GUZA-162137 format. One line per field, with one value per residue (C-alpha): residue number from 1; x, y negated, z negated; residue in one letter. Coordinates in nm, 4 decimals. Example, Ala and Ser with C-alpha at 12.3 -4.5 7.8 and 13.67 -1.06 7.14 Angstrom:
# GUZA-162137
seq: 1 2;
px: 1.2300 1.3670;
py: 0.4500 0.1060;
pz: -0.7800 -0.7140;
type: A S;
END
This chain:
# GUZA-162137
seq: 1 2 3 4 5 6 7 8 9 10 11 12 13 14 15 16 17 18 19 20 21 22 23 24 25 26 27 28 29 30 31 32 33 34 35 36 37 38 39 40 41 42 43 44 45 46 47 48 49 50 51 52 53 54 55 56 57 58 59 60 61 62 63 64 65 66 67 68 69 70 71 72 73 74 75 76 77 78 79 80 81 82 83 84 85 86 87 88 89 90 91 92 93 94 95 96 97 98 99 100 101 102 103 104 105 106 107 108 109 110 111 112 113 114 115 116 117 118 119 120 121 122 123 124 125 126 127 128 129 130 131 132 133 134 135 136 137 138 139 140 141 142 143 144 145 146 147 148 149 150 151 152 153 154 155 156 157 158 159 160 161 162 163 164 165 166 167 168 169 170 171 172 173 174 175 176 177 178 179 180 181 182 183 184 185 186 187 188 189 190 191 192 193 194 195 196 197 198 199 200 201 202 203 204 205 206 207 208 209 210 211 212 213 214 215 216 217 218 219 220 221 222 223 224;
px: 1.7896 1.6313 1.6048 1.2730 1.1658 1.1956 1.0007 0.7279 0.7393 0.6993 0.4191 0.2308 0.2935 0.1578 -0.1538 -0.2034 -0.1775 -0.4285 -0.6690 -0.6298 -0.6926 -1.0022 -1.1302 -1.0742 -1.2596 -1.5555 -1.5848 -1.5600 -1.8400 -2.0588 -1.9951 -2.0620 -2.3963 -2.4841 -2.3925 -2.6265 -2.9021 -2.8553 -2.8315 -3.1609 -3.3564 -3.1955 -3.1698 -2.8469 -2.7570 -2.4620 -2.3792 -2.0533 -1.9207 -2.0214 -1.8392 -1.5304 -1.5448 -1.5688 -1.2807 -1.0533 -1.1523 -1.2713 -1.0358 -1.1296 -1.5013 -1.4852 -1.3001 -1.5821 -1.8319 -1.6161 -1.6073 -1.9822 -2.0159 -2.1929 -2.1488 -1.8783 -1.9955 -2.2551 -1.9725 -1.8981 -2.2616 -2.3418 -2.0212 -2.1427 -2.4919 -2.3475 -2.1430 -2.4469 -2.6580 -2.3970 -2.3597 -2.7372 -2.7898 -2.5018 -2.5806 -2.9419 -2.8274 -2.6479 -2.8457 -2.8793 -2.6686 -2.3675 -2.4022 -2.1864 -2.2353 -1.9480 -2.0364 -1.7718 -1.7066 -1.7556 -2.1304 -2.1364 -2.2434 -1.9575 -2.0789 -2.0693 -1.9695 -1.8878 -1.5351 -1.3041 -1.2556 -1.0844 -1.4298 -1.4679 -1.6518 -1.9158 -2.2403 -2.4214 -2.7417 -2.7335 -2.9724 -2.7444 -2.7296 -2.9086 -2.6502 -2.7989 -3.1376 -2.9836 -2.7700 -3.0692 -3.2734 -2.9958 -2.8911 -3.2531 -3.2517 -2.9314 -2.6694 -2.3433 -2.2765 -1.9382 -1.8610 -1.5143 -1.2269 -1.0525 -1.0040 -0.7366 -1.0009 -1.2298 -0.9483 -0.8848 -1.2492 -1.2858 -0.9825 -1.0990 -1.4706 -1.4931 -1.8400 -2.0648 -2.1773 -2.1086 -2.2915 -2.0496 -2.1294 -1.8905 -1.8009 -1.7827 -1.4051 -1.4169 -1.7018 -1.5162 -1.2089 -1.4205 -1.6111 -1.2832 -1.1494 -1.4583 -1.4299 -1.0725 -1.2004 -1.4915 -1.7472 -2.0654 -2.1064 -2.3168 -2.2379 -2.4509 -2.2964 -2.2911 -2.5096 -2.2343 -1.8716 -1.5973 -1.4020 -1.6749 -2.0509 -2.1323 -2.4874 -2.6611 -2.9991 -3.1198 -3.4136 -3.1648 -2.9627 -3.2612 -3.3687 -3.0171 -3.0178 -3.3800 -3.3980 -3.4927 -3.2349 -3.3350 -3.3727 -3.6416 -3.8209 -3.8426 -3.9791 -4.2414;
py: -6.5197 -6.6313 -6.3957 -6.2087 -6.3948 -6.7289 -6.5985 -6.4892 -6.8234 -7.0222 -6.7909 -6.8524 -7.2257 -7.2201 -7.0356 -7.2793 -7.5788 -7.4244 -7.3493 -7.7011 -7.8530 -7.6372 -7.7335 -8.1076 -8.0724 -7.8844 -8.1335 -8.4305 -8.2796 -8.2337 -8.5917 -8.7245 -8.5438 -8.6825 -9.0332 -8.9892 -8.8725 -9.1614 -9.4186 -9.2993 -9.2425 -9.4757 -9.1843 -9.0464 -8.6940 -8.6399 -9.0109 -9.0108 -8.7133 -8.8786 -9.1940 -9.0009 -8.8128 -9.1435 -9.2962 -8.9997 -8.8918 -9.2176 -9.1945 -8.8286 -8.9031 -9.2042 -8.9904 -8.7421 -9.0244 -9.1322 -8.7820 -8.7629 -9.1061 -9.2387 -9.5823 -9.5459 -9.8702 -9.6478 -9.5146 -9.8630 -9.9481 -9.6355 -9.6815 -10.0252 -9.8996 -9.6115 -9.8433 -10.0657 -9.7662 -9.6301 -9.9762 -10.0463 -9.9463 -10.1482 -10.4377 -10.4510 -10.4356 -10.7660 -11.0869 -11.3303 -11.5876 -11.3548 -11.2747 -11.4498 -11.4775 -11.5178 -11.6396 -11.6768 -12.0172 -11.8766 -11.8713 -12.2526 -12.4615 -12.5841 -12.9385 -12.8730 -13.1935 -13.0127 -13.0474 -12.7945 -12.8226 -12.6069 -12.4452 -12.3653 -12.5502 -12.7661 -12.7401 -13.0763 -12.9093 -13.0886 -12.8403 -12.7394 -12.3752 -12.1523 -12.1767 -12.4802 -12.3213 -11.9927 -12.1789 -12.3651 -12.0474 -11.8377 -12.1006 -12.1482 -11.7822 -11.8327 -11.7124 -11.9012 -11.9255 -11.9957 -12.0632 -11.9129 -11.9861 -11.6492 -11.3393 -11.5041 -11.7531 -11.4733 -11.3160 -11.6482 -11.7033 -11.3496 -11.4004 -11.7451 -11.6747 -11.2952 -11.2451 -10.9624 -10.8660 -10.9860 -11.0117 -11.0495 -11.1466 -11.0658 -10.8306 -10.4582 -10.4597 -10.7625 -10.6083 -10.2787 -10.4606 -10.6807 -10.3839 -10.2053 -10.5178 -10.5392 -10.1685 -10.2242 -10.4941 -10.2828 -10.5232 -10.3785 -10.5336 -10.5091 -10.6208 -10.7890 -10.7499 -11.0269 -10.9713 -11.1080 -11.1331 -11.3762 -11.6714 -11.9381 -11.9656 -11.6135 -11.5067 -11.3034 -11.1457 -11.3882 -11.1676 -10.8888 -11.1359 -11.2545 -10.8966 -10.8099 -11.0881 -11.0857 -10.7631 -10.8229 -10.7370 -10.4227 -10.6164 -10.8360 -10.5288 -10.3778 -10.6981 -10.7448;
pz: 0.0182 -0.3008 -0.6023 -0.6233 -0.9353 -0.7547 -0.4584 -0.7007 -0.8817 -0.5589 -0.4498 -0.7775 -0.7497 -0.3932 -0.5065 -0.7922 -0.5546 -0.3137 -0.5976 -0.7388 -0.3936 -0.3478 -0.6977 -0.6223 -0.2920 -0.4493 -0.7366 -0.4952 -0.2844 -0.5876 -0.7104 -0.3534 -0.3502 -0.6925 -0.5680 -0.2722 -0.5065 -0.7423 -0.4609 -0.3119 -0.6358 -0.8913 -1.1319 -1.2897 -1.3724 -1.6157 -1.5865 -1.7794 -1.5886 -1.2645 -1.3552 -1.4538 -1.1227 -0.9340 -1.1227 -1.0729 -0.7220 -0.5593 -0.2553 -0.1844 -0.2242 0.0104 0.2622 0.2528 0.3154 0.6069 0.7550 0.7180 0.8809 0.5727 0.4202 0.1498 -0.0137 -0.1804 -0.4008 -0.5278 -0.5705 -0.7717 -0.9728 -1.0841 -1.1644 -1.3591 -1.5737 -1.6288 -1.7244 -1.9703 -2.1319 -2.1611 -2.5202 -2.6658 -2.4341 -2.5553 -2.9175 -2.8641 -2.9294 -2.6430 -2.8415 -2.8185 -2.4529 -2.1883 -1.8138 -1.5675 -1.2143 -0.9493 -0.7943 -0.4459 -0.5138 -0.5202 -0.2229 -0.0060 -0.0894 -0.4656 -0.6517 -0.9812 -1.1261 -1.2822 -1.6519 -1.9190 -1.9715 -1.6022 -1.3322 -1.4943 -1.2963 -1.2531 -1.1328 -0.7934 -0.6374 -0.3506 -0.4754 -0.7240 -1.0014 -1.1645 -1.2044 -1.3235 -1.5790 -1.7206 -1.7426 -1.8986 -2.1494 -2.2434 -2.3516 -2.5519 -2.3045 -2.2422 -1.8703 -1.7164 -1.3468 -1.3196 -1.0749 -1.1334 -1.3481 -1.5641 -1.6786 -1.7874 -1.9909 -2.1619 -2.2476 -2.3838 -2.6023 -2.7195 -2.7870 -2.8290 -2.6755 -2.7905 -2.4386 -2.0845 -1.7520 -1.4599 -1.1012 -0.8213 -0.5369 -0.6211 -0.6735 -0.9044 -1.1040 -1.1458 -1.2705 -1.4947 -1.6465 -1.7069 -1.8772 -2.0966 -2.1809 -2.2983 -2.5332 -2.6532 -2.4978 -2.3416 -1.9976 -1.6842 -1.3343 -1.0667 -0.7203 -0.4644 -0.1604 0.0644 -0.0353 0.0623 -0.0659 -0.0163 0.0227 -0.0878 -0.1809 -0.4486 -0.5009 -0.7659 -0.8565 -0.9505 -1.1503 -1.3531 -1.4051 -1.5379 -1.7984 -1.9048 -2.1009 -2.4626 -2.7371 -2.9300 -3.2555 -3.0902 -2.9514 -3.2921 -3.4393 -3.1656;
type: X X X X X X X X X X X X X X X X X X X X X X X X X X X X X X X X X X X X X X X X X X X X X X X X X X X X X X X X X X X X X X X X X X X X X X X X X X X X X X X X X X X X X X X X X X X X X X X X X X X X X X X X X X X X X X X X X X X X X X X X X X X X X X X X X X X X X X X X X X X X X X X X X X X X X X X X X X X X X X X X X X X X X X X X X X X X X X X X X X X X X X X X X X X X X X X X X X X X X X X X X X X X X X X X X X X X X X X X X X X X X X X X;
END
């Protein structure tokens, strides 16, 4: 038999584990409810705490959605929107000329004639997809737009040019990784999720893209 003090110790540890598990479950349920609220209304309550909860308890929260037979992609969607919301002020304080856009190559047409260069895939505006028009519009505002073949390219461009703010297009996982990368470099960023994911011929809500890039820098608002 174990000494009495060890029995007591294990008993206390067991109680602590049960209490911790209960606390994690309760917090996860609260965050899941806030996610549902935000997804349906577009509003955020305690945004930074919500984002922290999603980052720490994502697997538990998605399990709750699965148990409730709800679409757990809402967790990723709200997570991206939260990051965008939190970054808004610093993003809008950045002039257009210091903002970069990264678009994944999978958004190109499968008949795209553009070639890969050290600066990414150079769009020739052939009209086979919406990238050419988006590039012309964005660069007319002052943005620099890159069509990227992978995340390593983004890291190299950030290191080379040190942008002031970034708009990234991709699937939810890529956007989360990209926003975390930008956060580590102190760069305010916002993500625009693809409508359909995959390796080729993906799609995007171009209206949402134009809305994401069209907000006026704070300095221009003050001078208006």
